[in-house]
BAMAR-580805 format. One record per residue (C-alpha): residue in one letter; x, y, z. Coordinates in Angstrom, 3 decimals, decimal comma. Layout:
type/c1/c2/c3
A/X/Y/Z
...
***
This chain:
type/c1/c2/c3
M/-13,771/-13,338/-26,196
K/-14,724/-13,844/-22,194
S/-15,035/-17,394/-21,034
T/-18,001/-16,508/-18,982
V/-20,790/-14,019/-19,484
A/-23,423/-12,807/-16,710
P/-27,004/-12,932/-17,843
Y/-27,782/-9,264/-19,406
S/-31,142/-9,312/-17,675
T/-29,918/-10,085/-14,065
R/-26,365/-8,928/-14,190
V/-25,021/-6,672/-11,276
Y/-21,732/-4,832/-10,894
C/-19,510/-5,885/-7,852
L/-16,162/-4,665/-6,750
R/-13,635/-6,080/-4,430
I/-10,855/-4,010/-2,982
E/-7,719/-5,640/-1,562
C/-5,458/-3,558/0,587
A/-1,830/-4,072/1,341
S/-2,692/-4,244/5,019
G/-4,812/-7,215/4,538
L/-8,223/-5,186/4,529
T/-10,674/-6,565/2,185
I/-13,882/-4,573/1,105
R/-16,573/-6,203/-1,170
L/-19,421/-4,008/-2,570
T/-22,348/-4,455/-4,874
R/-24,578/-2,170/-6,705
Y/-27,432/-4,392/-5,568
P/-30,036/-2,890/-3,314
F/-29,292/-5,992/-0,821
D/-26,211/-7,645/0,262
L/-25,192/-10,682/-1,962
K/-23,774/-13,780/-0,747
M/-21,509/-15,517/-3,421
S/-21,279/-19,088/-4,168
N/-18,013/-19,425/-2,219
G/-19,647/-17,525/1,010
A/-18,136/-14,142/0,505
V/-20,753/-11,376/1,299
Y/-20,650/-8,296/-0,704
Q/-22,469/-5,337/0,898
S/-24,714/-3,188/-0,795
S/-23,157/-0,186/-1,796
A/-25,740/2,397/-0,304
G/-24,182/5,654/-0,219
M/-21,483/4,706/-2,761
D/-21,302/5,294/-6,622
A/-18,657/4,733/-9,299
S/-18,310/6,847/-12,721
S/-18,963/4,876/-15,957
Y/-16,421/2,444/-17,230
S/-15,825/1,857/-20,962
A/-13,302/-0,369/-22,759
E/-11,887/0,397/-26,165
T/-9,596/-1,415/-28,630
G/-6,777/1,260/-28,106
F/-4,047/1,198/-25,541
A/-5,463/4,202/-23,413
A/-5,794/3,208/-19,758
S/-9,384/3,585/-18,557
V/-10,047/5,564/-15,233
V/-12,752/4,972/-12,784
D/-13,725/7,480/-9,866
L/-15,159/5,622/-6,847
E/-17,232/8,114/-4,759
G/-19,074/7,578/-1,492
I/-20,058/8,555/1,886
I/-17,721/8,030/4,831
G/-18,825/5,174/7,227
F/-20,697/2,953/4,603
A/-19,531/-0,525/3,825
G/-16,500/-0,317/6,070
V/-14,929/2,783/4,625
T/-13,841/5,005/7,422
R/-12,550/8,536/7,517
E/-9,426/7,203/9,288
A/-8,534/4,254/6,692
V/-9,053/6,743/3,682
A/-7,079/9,596/5,467
S/-4,243/7,424/6,780
G/-3,463/5,912/3,116
V/-4,781/2,381/3,892
F/-6,210/2,318/0,346
D/-3,277/3,757/-1,329
G/-2,050/1,262/-4,151
A/-4,697/-1,129/-3,189
N/-5,913/-3,654/-5,916
A/-9,499/-3,421/-7,152
F/-11,426/-5,855/-8,967
L/-14,500/-5,080/-10,981
F/-16,953/-7,985/-12,240
L/-20,388/-8,741/-13,207
T/-22,464/-11,416/-11,950
D/-26,086/-12,851/-11,992
F/-27,958/-11,492/-8,767
L/-30,030/-14,697/-8,879
N/-27,077/-16,839/-8,525
P/-23,998/-14,680/-7,473
V/-20,637/-16,037/-8,410
E/-17,549/-14,283/-7,575
N/-15,368/-13,059/-10,610
E/-17,997/-14,600/-12,787
E/-17,587/-12,056/-15,562
E/-14,333/-10,114/-15,027
V/-14,521/-6,476/-15,995
V/-11,300/-4,735/-15,123
K/-8,510/-4,972/-12,588
S/-7,228/-1,668/-11,338
I/-5,049/0,126/-8,860
L/-6,425/2,703/-6,275
G/-4,549/6,207/-6,573
K/-5,137/9,475/-5,337
T/-7,797/10,052/-2,482
T/-9,488/13,092/-1,550
I/-12,008/13,866/1,408
E/-14,575/16,886/1,419
D/-16,807/16,875/4,462
D/-18,188/13,362/4,807
K/-17,755/12,432/1,112
Y/-14,549/10,733/-0,281
R/-13,267/10,057/-4,060
I/-10,776/7,479/-4,991
E/-9,158/7,278/-8,483
E/-8,632/3,921/-9,968
M/-6,446/3,561/-12,932
A/-6,535/0,078/-15,000
L/-3,595/-2,013/-15,242
L/-3,380/-1,103/-18,874
D/-1,678/2,191/-17,635
L/1,515/0,174/-16,903
L/2,216/0,069/-20,606
S/2,585/3,950/-20,647
Q/5,325/3,873/-17,961
T/8,934/4,179/-19,081
A/10,610/0,863/-18,828
G/14,235/0,123/-18,173
D/16,941/0,685/-15,544
V/18,704/3,605/-14,302
V/22,406/3,989/-13,068
S/22,562/4,850/-9,303
P/24,853/4,563/-6,365
I/22,018/3,411/-3,967
C/20,330/0,238/-4,205
R/17,276/-0,148/-6,553
N/15,810/-3,176/-4,910
V/12,864/-2,830/-2,570
F/14,007/-3,784/0,882
G/12,322/-7,238/1,554
G/11,201/-7,898/-1,882
Q/11,202/-11,672/-2,712
E/10,782/-11,215/-6,490
Y/13,570/-12,855/-8,739
G/16,800/-10,932/-8,445
G/15,328/-8,897/-5,479
C/16,582/-8,221/-2,032
H/15,151/-11,568/-0,345
V/15,919/-10,178/3,214
D/13,195/-12,053/5,385
L/11,486/-9,262/7,091
S/9,483/-11,465/9,585
A/12,616/-12,507/11,167
I/13,767/-9,107/12,210
T/10,316/-7,577/12,922
V/10,006/-6,676/16,574
N/7,070/-5,879/19,045
G/7,223/-3,377/21,764
T/5,364/-0,920/23,874
L/5,576/2,750/24,118
T/7,024/4,290/27,529
S/6,797/7,804/26,520
V/5,347/10,338/24,033
T/7,019/13,579/23,500
S/5,015/14,924/20,440
S/2,820/13,453/17,519
L/6,317/12,633/15,712
V/8,486/11,811/18,688
I/7,809/8,712/20,606
R/10,138/6,473/22,739
D/10,360/2,754/23,842
S/13,197/2,966/26,596
S/13,382/-0,976/26,402
R/14,838/-1,091/22,845
A/18,467/-2,226/22,916
E/19,356/-1,700/19,299
V/22,098/0,597/17,933
A/21,137/3,912/16,796
D/19,220/4,085/13,129
Y/18,795/0,393/13,143
F/15,114/1,241/12,594
G/15,782/4,277/10,556
A/13,748/4,251/7,315
G/11,575/1,480/8,608
T/7,865/1,342/9,614
I/5,831/1,033/12,555
I/2,377/-0,149/13,011
F/0,279/0,370/16,121
T/-1,351/-2,868/17,655
S/-3,391/-1,412/20,316
G/-5,220/2,010/20,978
A/-7,338/3,971/18,267
N/-4,778/3,521/15,514
V/-5,152/-0,150/15,199
G/-5,845/-1,086/11,522
L/-4,649/2,082/9,983
A/-1,477/2,446/7,442
P/2,144/1,879/8,565
I/4,265/5,000/9,463
R/7,723/5,546/8,106
V/10,273/5,843/10,902
D/12,627/8,706/9,856
A/14,971/8,558/12,777
H/16,063/6,215/15,597
A/18,293/6,984/18,492
A/19,990/4,360/20,661
D/17,835/5,216/23,659
G/14,796/3,918/21,720
T/13,570/7,483/20,678
L/11,680/7,067/17,282
T/10,873/10,319/14,962
L/8,088/9,455/12,442
S/7,648/10,910/9,155
D/3,857/11,599/9,715
A/1,775/11,935/12,835
P/-0,698/9,047/13,646
F/-4,418/9,743/12,932
Y/-5,177/9,761/16,702
P/-2,857/10,942/19,338
L/-0,566/8,279/20,998
T/-0,072/7,581/24,722
A/2,441/5,467/26,841
G/1,467/2,017/26,961
I/0,488/1,487/23,328
N/1,727/-1,568/21,749
Y/3,338/-1,534/18,383
T/4,889/-3,815/15,653
M/8,134/-2,350/13,854
T/10,196/-3,531/11,060
P/13,725/-2,077/10,425
G/14,428/-0,192/7,446
C/17,093/0,238/4,771
R/18,620/3,447/3,434
R/19,896/1,488/0,406
R/23,353/2,016/1,002
L/26,514/-0,249/0,989
V/26,471/-0,160/4,843
D/22,838/-1,136/4,860
C/23,421/-4,187/2,735
Q/26,610/-5,143/4,849
K/24,378/-4,924/8,211
Y/22,017/-7,494/6,695
G/24,909/-9,542/4,986
N/23,250/-8,969/1,755
V/25,877/-7,262/-0,515
R/25,532/-9,975/-3,196
R/22,256/-8,844/-3,786
M/22,743/-5,099/-3,860
K/21,548/-3,718/-7,208
A/23,640/-0,540/-7,078
D/26,395/1,085/-9,176
L/28,850/2,018/-6,463
Y/31,896/2,754/-8,618
V/30,436/4,771/-11,639
P/32,196/8,100/-12,096
T/30,088/11,194/-11,825
G/29,156/13,165/-14,981
S/32,025/15,721/-14,273
V/34,426/13,107/-14,581
Y/33,374/10,811/-17,381
M/32,727/13,784/-19,607
K/36,243/14,792/-19,484
I/38,203/14,555/-22,588
G/41,908/13,691/-22,554
G/42,298/14,427/-19,035
V/41,200/18,109/-19,344
***
């Protein structure tokens, strides 16, 4: 049973989306903006709609599609196209529009998945957390580290990313995928597999971009082109990456936390019988 239930006659749906980048979007299906008791303002979702949600006693995960028109309630084409909403957490709840309280009657927590844009409309798929029960659990044998770089969970990597994150300014742009900061003095590939976020220019606030390669002269090759073109003089924040090899763990003095199986023989070796 729910501990709190919104009044049936005056209840309204509200949705809060929390992105990994720190962006939070608050929406309500009420015709006017709602100010919650804690001061948070939920914008009227004009131009937006969500498919129906149903809960059953089985273990099948519920799926909700969030649809809307680009530009309403702070959802921009750039944010959707660059992946800002990928993997974001969404919280759907009911509240009394006469006395709105955030998370008054919790309905479902979900994770945003595939996003599509068609003309000026977008659609984002949501999957309830119950879907985690359908995922395969267990570990695998792998010669590369299975920890998430910088993860602070129990038994995780525990490298402090904030201590090795740097700021800089682009000095030249060769193409949409190749940029350079000639002032960088780190050894080649130090930022390989890392991420870069642009803190000035038109790409501010968009999703981080993976760095595929880093040369000793400060040249960076990106895995994806930024949404807007880059020019010299744009500021950035960049975090080194990890290719999950032994040499990477050695680089950060973190071999003791490496979660890998370095000396497991290959299938062609351990399937031999009697040395044949």
